[in-house]
N, C-alpha and C positions, 0 to 999 in steps of 0.2 A: 212711514213703516218702520217699526223698531227691528233691531238686529237680533237674530235668534241667540239665546245664550250660548257663550262660550266661542262666538265669532267676532272678528275684528272689521272695521269699515275697510273698503277697498283700498283707499288710499294708504291706510296704516299698514295693511298687508304689503302692498308695493313697497313701502318704506323698508318694512323688514326684510324683503327679498333683496332690496338694493344693498342693504348693509350687509347682509350674509354673502352676496357677491363680492362685494369689496374686500370683506374679511378673507375670503377665500382666494382673492388674487394676490394678497400680501404673502411674503415668504413664510413658509412653514418650517424652515430651518434656521439654524443659528451658525451659520458659515462666518469665517473671518478671513481678512487680508490684513497683512501688516507690510508697509513699505515706507522706507525712510523716516522710521521713528513713528509713523502715524498707524493706528489700528482702526480698521473698518468692521464693525461688529453688527450682528443680528442681520446679516444679509443672506441671500440665497445664490449661490453660483449655478448659473443657468446654461451657460456655454463657454466655448473658447472658439472665438471667430478670428480666424488667422492667428495671429500671435497675442490677441487681447482676451482676457478673462471677462465675460459678460456676466454681471451680476444684478440682482435686483434689491433694492433697497427697502427698508421697513415700511417706507411710504408707497412701495409699489413701483417706483421709478426704475429704469434700466440704466446702468453705468458701465463704463469699460475701463479696463486698466491693463496695460502691457505687461504681459506675463514676467518678462526680464526684470521689471522694476519690483517685483514682489519678493519680500524677503521671507514671509512664511505664509502658508496656507493651512487653515484648519478647516476641515469638513465634518459637520454635524450629520454623519451618515449611518448611524446605528450599526457601526461596526464593519459596514462594507469596505470602507476605505481606511480602517484604522492604521494599516501600514503606510498610508501616506501620511496621515498626521505624525506617526513616529518618525519618519524619515524627514519630514519638514521640521520637527523638533531637533533632529541630530544634524541637520544642515545648518541651523542656527547655530549651533555649537561648534560648527566646523569639523564635526566628525564625518567626514564624506564618505569613507570606506563603509561604514556600518549604515549611513543612510542609502547608500547604492543597494544593499540587501534588502531594505525595506521599500524601496521604490519598485524593485524587480518583482517583490511578493504582490504589490499593489497592482502592478502592470498585469499579472496573471488573472485578476478578478475584476478589474476595471472594463467598462464597456462604453461605447458612444465617444462624446468629447472627453471624457475623464481619461481614456486611454491616450489619447493625444497629450493631454496635460500631464500625465504622470511620466510619459515617455520623455516629454520635454524637460521635466524637472530631473529625470534620470540622467539625460544627456549634459545638463548642467552640472550635475555632482561627478559624472565622469571626467568633465574637463577640470574641476577642482582638484580632484584626486589623481590626476595624471593617468587614467585609464582610457588612453587614446584608441585602444582597439575596441573596447565597449563603446567609447564615444562613436567612433565610426560606423559600428554595427547598428546602434540604435538611430544614429542619423540616417543611415540608408533606409532603414525601415520607416522612418518618418516620411521620407521622400516618397515612398511607394504609397502612402496615403494620397492618393490623387485629389481629395477635396481640398484639405488645407495644408498639406505636409510641407510644400516648397515654401510657402509664406511664412510659416513657422519657424522651419529650419533657418531661413535667412536672418533670423534674429539671435540664433543659437552659435554662431561661429565661435570656434575657440579662442580663449585668451590665453590660457594657463597650459595645457597640453599640446603637444608632449614636451617633456624636458629632454635634452639630448640623451639622457641615460635611460629614457622609458623603454620597458621591455616589449611594449605592445605596439611598437612602430612597424616591424615588418608585416604583422598580421593586418593592422590598419591599412597599410599601403596595398597589401594583397586584396583585401576586401573591396576596397575603392576601385582597384583595376578590373576586378572581375564584372563590376556592374556599371561603370560609369558610361562605357559605349552602348550599352544595350538600353540605357535610361531612355525612356520615350520622351519625356517632359525636358525641354530645353533648359527650364529653371533648374530642374535637377541635375542635368549635366554641368551646367555652369558651377553650381554649388559644391559639387563633388570635385570639380577641378581645382576649385578654391581651397577646399580641404586638403587636397594633396599638395598644393603648393604651399599652404601653411605648415603642414608636417615637413616638407622638405626645408624650409627656412629654419626649422629647429634643429633637423637631423642630417641634412645633406645640402649644405650652401651650393655646391657646384651644381647640382640638380635643380636648386630652386630657379637659378639664373636662367636655366633652359625653359623651365615650366613657365616663367614669368612672361616671356615672349609671346606664347600661345595664349596665356590668359588675359593679358590686357587687349588683345585683338577682339576678344569675345563681347558683343554687346550684352549689357546687363537687362534680362526682362524686367519690365516695371513691377511685376509680382514680387520680385526680390531685390528690389533697388533700395536696400535698408542701409542704415549706417554702418553696420557690421561688415556687410559685404563690401562697400566701398572702403572701409578700412584696411581690408586685405588687398583690394585692388591697387590703393595708395602704396602699400608696401611692394608691391609689384612693379609699379611704375617707378618707384624709389630704386629699385635694383637695376632697371634700365637707365635711370640717371647715373648710377654709380659706374655703369658700363659705357658711359659716353655717349648715350643715346637721348640727348636732350631734345633734338629737333623731332624724333619720332615720339617722344612723351608729350610735347606741345601739340603735336598733330591729333593725337587721341584726346587730350583734354579739351582741345579747341572744337573738335567735333561732337563732344558729348556735353559741354557745359550748359549750352542753351537749353537742353531738353532734361537736364538733371533735377530730380526732385530737390526742394529746398533743403531737407535735412542732410543731404549728403554733400552741399555745397563747401562747407568748410574743408572736408577732405580733398576736393577737387582744386579749390582755390591754393590751398598750401602747396600742393604737388607742383601746381603751375608756378607759383612764385619760386620753387626750388629750381624747376626746369628753366625759368627765365634768367635766374641768377647763374645756372651752369652754362647757359649758352651766350651770356652778356659779352659785349665787347667794348662798350663805351659806359661812361658813368650815367648816361641817359638810359641805356638798357638796365643798368643795374637798379635804377630808381623805379623802373616798371616793376621789377622783382619786388621792390619794398611796397609798392603800391598794392600789388596783388596780395602779399602778405597781411598788409594792413587793412585789407577789406574784410578778411576774417574777425579782425579785432573791431571793426566798425560795426559791421552789421550783425555779428554773433559774439556780442562782447563777453558773454558767460560761457561760450563754447570750451570744451576740454582741448581744442586746439589752439586757443587763443594765446596762452604762454609761449608755445613754440613759434607761432606767427610773430609775436614781438621778438622773440629771440633772433629770428631771421631777418627781420627787419632792422635791427640792431646791428647785425653782421654786415648789411649792406651799407648803411650809413657809416660804420667804421671803415669799410673799403673805400669810400669815396672822400674820406678825410673829414667827416661831420661827427667827431667824437662825442662832443655834448648831446648832440640828439640821439646817438648810440646809447649813451649812458642812461638818458632819460627813460628810452624804451627799455632797457634792461631793469631799471628800477619798478618801472610798472609790471614788467614780467615777474619779478620777484614778488610783488604784493598781490598778484592775481590768486583768487580762490581756487582755480582749477590747476595750479602749479604742481607738477609731479617731481619726485625726487630726481629724476634723470634730467629733466629741464632745469630745475633748480641748480645742480652741480654745474651744468655748462653755463648758465647765466653768471654765476658767482664766478667763476674761473674767467669769463669775459670781462666781467667788471673789475676783477683785480689786475687785467691785462690793461684795461683803459686808465686805470689809475696809476699804474707803474709807469706808464708811458707819457703821463700828464695830460 
């Protein structure tokens, strides 16, 4: 039987239908992400799952990228999120104040997961520009997003704001105090307590010591057990160490260390090393502190805390009369790729002292 004019064999028709289906499953947008000097082009951003941007590649595969690693987002949105694109361009130029204005405009028109994404970028810009009051307000609104708010907020704890001169400190503290106890989510309450502690460390050191005791006793729910959260907890534990509470710190660390997620272990091991050093009575005790610090270096060689761990281990070896080993550890510290200016200064001062004493 011959085919009627203008028709195709069944197999051919099925092949065409399959090709059309495949083509329609590929991204129809040309979104872009930039991170660490790498640009991902011709993708489709499809969701924000927790703190990770979900996107689809030109081949139709789904990939994920932590939002805080992203330097710039470009959305091919036919104008709906043009203010987001403008804010992202200004953020790259470090014009954070103008970027905030555009993020706020984008927030008013965004919906669905885009609203969380824009709010997260706005929070980051507020941190960079020392707008701690706007940071706190948007942080609270994000926490009220019961679906994904706390998981995302746990990656957005501030690094830069506030400075001691920040005019927004009283308003931020007031906003946090008004909502923290009424927050139904345990994760939300812990994060707001951490934010209040962070602000106090910048603006009211006496108050931060009081807040630290309550903060370190709170268990951190798995949903928010991020490196950023444990960075602040380590600072609170450090304040207790400075106050002579090494035994209390060791009890807390030993109680949490076994169940802590792997990404936060460098934070916990380093504070344990400091606590062991502070409570040491013999050279054997001090060596336990050095080994705890060197566990960071051995197991997390490229971690940002590795130089600080090397510095602490060198201090211990200097204390017990092993100056050559102390000097070797300082040299390794000074050559580490993650060395910060503050740790470099301490390491150079220690090396100078070792050289002067022979």
